[in-house]
N, C-alpha and C positions, 0 to 999 in steps of 0.2 A: 656168679653174683646176680646174673640176671633172673636165674631161676629164683633166688632168694628174695629178690625185690617183688616178683610177680607173685611168689607164695604168700608174703607179708601183705601185700595189697588185697589178695582175694580173701585170706583167712581174716584179716581185720575188717574188711567189708561185711563179711559174713556174720562174724561174731558180734560187730558193734550193732548191725541192723537188727538181728533177733533179740540181743540183750537189751538195747534201748527201747525196743517194743515191749519186751517184758516189764521192764521197770517203769515204763510209763504207764502201762496198764495197771501195774500194782498201786501206783500212786494215784492216779486219776480215774481208773475205770475207762468204760467205754464213753468217754465225754464226747460232744458233739464235735469238739476241735481236737479229737485224739491224733490225727494224722498230722495235723499242723504241729502240736507238741512234740509227737513222736520224732518228726522229721527234725526239729530244733534240736532235740537231745542227740539224735544220730549224726548230725553235722558236726557237733562238738565231741562226740566219742570217736569217730572215725580217725581222726587224725592221731590221737592219742593211742588208739589201739594198733594203728600202723606202725607207730615208732615202737611201741612195746613189742609187737611181734617181730618186727625187723631185728631188734636188739636180742629179745629173749629166745627167739625162735631156734637158732643153732644150739644154744644150750640146752633147751628142753628137749630138742630132738635127740640129742646125746645122751640126756638123763633117761629118756624113754627106752632108747635102745638098751641101755646098761640094765635097768628094771626088767625089760622083756626077756633079757638073756637069763636073769636070775630066777625068773618066774617058770 
């Protein structure tokens, strides 16, 4: 369980950080307040990504394993 929690925190942190940066950039470009807007979006995205990662992680890991075996 500890591994699952740590993995969910690290994965959601990484994905939400980069995805919120990318979407913010696509929406507003390199605005003078880009970092402020980006951090605002990231603060909202990380908790959602954490919950999704924690819940969906085991199922997606099992699915990836099954797909990898078939390929």
